[in-house]
N, C-alpha and C positions, 0 to 999 in steps of 0.2 A: 503493499500500499504506499502511495507517495505521501510526502510530508504535507503537501497541499491539501490533499483529500483527507488526510488524518485531521487536519485543522478545521476542515469544513464539517466533518462529522462531530468534532468536539464542541464546536459553536453551536450546532443545531438544536440541542436541548435548550440552551439559553434563549435562542430565537423563538422556539416554540412557546416558552413561557411568556416571553414578551408579546408575542401575537395574541395570546389569550388574554393577558392582562390589559393590553391597550383596547382590545375589541369590546371587552366587557365593561371596563371602567369608564371609557369615554362616552358611552351611550347612557351611563346611569348616574353620572356626576351632577347633573343639574337638579335644581328644585323643580319637582313635578307635582301635578294635581290630577286626581283621578276620582271617579265615582262609579259605584255599581248601580245606582238607582236614580240619578238625576236625569230629568227629561223635561222638555218644554211643557209648561203649565203644571208641573208637579213639584213635589218636594223631595229632597234627597240629602245625603251626607257626601261632603267633599273631603278628601283626605290629601294633605300636602305631605310629600315625602321630602325631607331636607337632609341631604348628606353634608358632612363637614369636609370641605376640600383643602383646609389648612393643615400643614404638618406640625404647626407649633401652637396655634391659637384654638380656642373653643367658640362655637356659635353661641351667642347669648341673647340674640333678639331676631325675630322674624316679623316683617310688617307686610301685610297683604292688602292691596288696594282693590276695592269692589267697584265696578263700573257704575256711573251715575246715570248713564243713559238707559241702562236696563237694570234697574234696582231690584234688590230682593226685599220683599216686605217683611219677611221673618228671617232672622239669623240668630243662631245660638252657637256657642263653643263647647267643645268636649274638654273636660278638665284633663291636664297633663301634669303628672306629678313633678314638682320642681319648677313649674313654670306658672306665670300669671298672665291671663288673657285680658286685654283691654279693648272694648269695642267703641269705636267713634262713629257718631252719626252726623249727617249733614243735611240741611234743607234741600228739597228738590224744587228747582225753579225752571220750568213750571211743574206743579204736582203731576203725578201720573195716576192713572186708574188701573187697579189690579183687582180683577175679579169683582168689578162693580163697586169697589171701595177706593176712594180717593186717598192717595198716600202723599203726604207732605214732607216726610223725611225719611231717610233710609241709612242703613249702615254703609259708611263709605270706606272704612279701614278697620283691620283687626291687627293688633300687635300682641305677640307672645314674648314675654320677657323672663329670662331664666333668673331664679332666685340665686343668691350669693352661694358659690360653690358648685352650682348646678351648670347646665350648659351641655351642648354636644361636642364631646372631645374629638381630637383627630382620630380618624379611622372609625367613627361611629356615625349614625344617622337618627333621626327622630321623625315621628309623624304627628301631624297636627290636624284635627278634623273639625269640621264645621257642619251644622245641620241648617238647611235654609230652603227658601222658596217663597212663592212659586217661581220657577225658572222661566226666562223669557223665551219667546218663540224664535230662537236663533240657533244656528248650527253649533256655535261654540262661544265661549266666554273667555277673554283674555284677562288674567289677574296678575298685574305687575307686582313683584315682590322684592323686598330689600332684606338681605341677610347680613347681619352685623356680627363681627368677632370681638372678643375681649381685648384684642390689641388695637382696636379702633378701625380696623380694615372693614370694608363693605363690599358685598357682592350684589350688584344691581341687575336682578333678573328682570328686565324691562324691555328688551329688544323684541319686536314683532317678528314672528315667523311668517314668511311670505311663501305661498303655495308655488311650488315649481323652483324655488331657490334653496340653496344650502341653509341648513339651520345656523342662526347666528351664534356667536360665541356665548352670549348671556341671553338666552331666549326667555320671554315671559312665560309663565305657566299658562297653559291652555286647557280648558275644561271642555271636553268633547260632549255635546248634547244631541248630536245627529244620529247616535245609535238607537236601537230598538228597545234597550233596556231601560227601566225607570218605574216610576209610579205616577198615577194620575193625581189630579188635585185633591182626591179624597184619600190618597195613600194606598190605593189598590194597585197591585203588581200588574204590569203590562207585559213584561218579558224578563228573562233572565240571561240576556245575551252576554253581559259583562261577567256574570258568574260563571257561565259555561266556558268563557274564554280563559279565565283564571284557572279553572279546574283542568282545562286540557293542556296547560303548560305555557300559555300565552301571558301577556301582561295587560293590565288596563291602565298603567300609570306612565306609559311612554318609555319605559325602561327597555333593557335588552331582553328578548323573548328567548324561550328555551330552544327554538328552532335556530335562532342567531348563534347561540353558544354551540349547538351541535354542528353547524356549518363550520365554524371556526375549527373545532376539534377535528372533524373530517378532513378539512383542507390541510391542516398541520400534519395530521397522520399521513396523508398522501405525499406531502413534501418529504417526510422522513423515509418513507418507502421508496420513493424515487432515488434519493441519495444513496440509500443502502443498496439498491440495484446497481447504481453506477459503480460503487466500491466493489462489489462482487464481480462485475464484468471486468474491471481494470486488473483485479487479482487473477482472473482467469487467463487474460491476455498475457501476463508476465510468467505463468508457469512454464517450465521447460517442457518440451515435447517428450512424450513417453517413448 
């Protein structure tokens, strides 16, 4: 076996680990929002998944802005141990009518603040859930989010995602309301599409799916097999004739 080929086979395991790490990590490092039951006209639970991207600092605050042009008449937060949620309301000018009722103010922002000594440490993530509705008759809702670290740094997840273009570096979380899953205005189930997707190995929060990870593993295994074949072929060519 030549020195050059031996080096290639030595480097391959490192390259394989790098491919898998980059493929999985890059797609799941952003703040995401998902829901198994949110649908236009109905009520549901939104869950924000917040990974810590810093190697040295902890996430100590998360601020989510709700759209004023499509407000939610009802919003409540789920308690998170070690965190305090603050809900900010703002007047609607002009007021909007939701299910026959005039709404003059609505929640404009939700802020979660970590208690002293708490927070999301490096290498960890946390989820924050909100129950609300009725959701507007739109395909999606963009929810700009600011993530703050204990060293003063901020990650502003506010960039819009444009269909047909690459995802921006700091995309704003987008809640998909175009699916079939959700509940109607009275809380009755209309479908279980999101639940079925999660049970079958997919994701409902925009992260890397099981199929994506499988594809990476299969591709890397194919690369390993190919290099191994090359090594065997070169060895065979260098064997002295019998």
